[in-house]
N, C-alpha and C positions, 0 to 999 in steps of 0.2 A: 504494500500500500504506500503510495507516494504521499509524503507529508506536504501540507499546504505551506507554501514558501514563506508566508509572513509570520507564522507562529513562533519560530525561534527569536525573531527580532522583537515581536510584541512582548514575549517573555523576558528577554534581556532588558528591555526598557523598564519593565516593572520590577526587576530584580536589582534595582539601583541600591548599592550598598549603604546609601545615606537614609534609606527608608527604615523605620524601626522594626518592621516585621520580616525583613530580609535576613535569612540565616547566612552565616559565613560560608563562603565558597572559595573557588579559585585554587584549590589545593590538588585537584585531580587533573590528569592528563586526558587528552582527547583519545577516543577509541581508535584502534588500528585494526586492519584485517586480522592480524595475529591475535590481538587481545579479544576480539569478538569471537574468533574461532576457539580460543581457550575457554572463554566463558560458556559458549554453547556446548562444548564437549563436557565441561564440568557439570552443567545442569541437565544435559541430554535433551535440550530444546533449541529451537531456532528463535533468537530474539526478534521481536517485531522490527521490521525495517523502519517504521516511523520513529521508534525510540532511538535507533542507531542514528538515523538522519538528524534527529533533533539534537542528540549529543554532539554530533559533528558540527552542526551549524550554530549552536547556542554557545555564547561565551560564558554563561552563568548557569548552565544546566546542573552543575554540581552543587549549587545552592539548595536544590530541592531533591535531586535524584542521586542515586548511587553511581559511583564511578564505573566506567566501562573501559578504561585505558589499561595500559600494561603496568600500572602502579599497584600490583597485587597486594603489597603490604600496607597500603593506605587503609586507615580505619573507615573510610567512606567507600571502599571498593565493594562492588556487588557481591563478590565471593565472600569477603570477610563479614559483611553485614549478615548475610544469610547463614554463615557458619555460627555466628553469635546467637541468632534467634533460633536456630535449629536445636540448640542445647537447652533452651528454656523448658523446664518441666514443672508440673503442678500435680498436687495430689488429686487423684480421681478414684473414688470408691476405695480409699485406703492405700492404693498403689500409686507410685509415681508414673506419670505419663508425659510424653512430649506434647507440647501444645501447638506447634506450627504445623498446619496441614501440609502433607507431603508434596502436594502439587503447587504450593505457593512459592513464588520466587520474589523476594522483596526488592522493590526498585526505589522505595522511599520509606525511611523510618523516621517518624516524628519523635520529638522529645517526650511526648505523652504516651508512647507505646503504640500509637496508631500507625499501622504500616500499610502502604500501598503495595499490592502484590500482583504479579502476573499469575493468573490462574492457569497453569499449564495443563490442568485437567479439563479446561473448558475453552477450546479454540472457537473463535467466532467464524463459523463457516462462511458467512457472507463477506467478511472483511479479510479473512486469512491471517488474523492475529489472535492472540489470546485475550480473553476478557481481563480487566483489571478489577480487583476486589480489595476493599479495605478490610483489614484484620487487626485485632487488638491482641497483643501477646498474653493477655490475661484469660483468654477464652480459647477453647479448642475449635469452636465452630466458626463458620464464615460470619462476617459481621459488616454492617455498614453498606455504603454505596457500592454499586457495581457500574462498570463502564465497558462498552462493547469493544473499545480499542484504545490504544495510547493516544491517538489523535483526538478522540472524543474527550478523553480525560483532560488533555492539555488545553483544549478549547474552553472547557468549563473552568479550569483553574485560572486561565487568563481572565475570563469574565469576572470571576470572584476577586482576583487581585486588582483588576481595574476598578471595581466597585469599592474595594477597601481603600484604594489610593485617593478616592475623591474626598 
């Protein structure tokens, strides 16, 4: 799926570091063919083209999203973030259980534990990408809003950030 060309620019304009709601970014490197291949082999999925394009075109994608570059030791890298959340366990009926759904790949982890995930178990047949799903690390079940594609999510995020900037 080809990303609308104005979305990275609109996002970058809203991710002005002088705005109080903008998280710190600028610490990750741009994705490469090698880093994308490494990530896709690690998770056993094909990352959405719109996510990759967005990361390549946006100067501030790492303010909001996990890194996709070859900086694998970065605390903001998609593999490290998923490794951390994969280990979270809660008691369930007296026994310890992992909480992160197996098919969820975190692309954004917020300070409050809300995580935006690619749901690798639910490809969107119409769009050829995975659905995105919010998940909270305190629960085992799916939770929150769902989006049919990365592009759908980023359009709604930009609209929200534009409203917040007014």
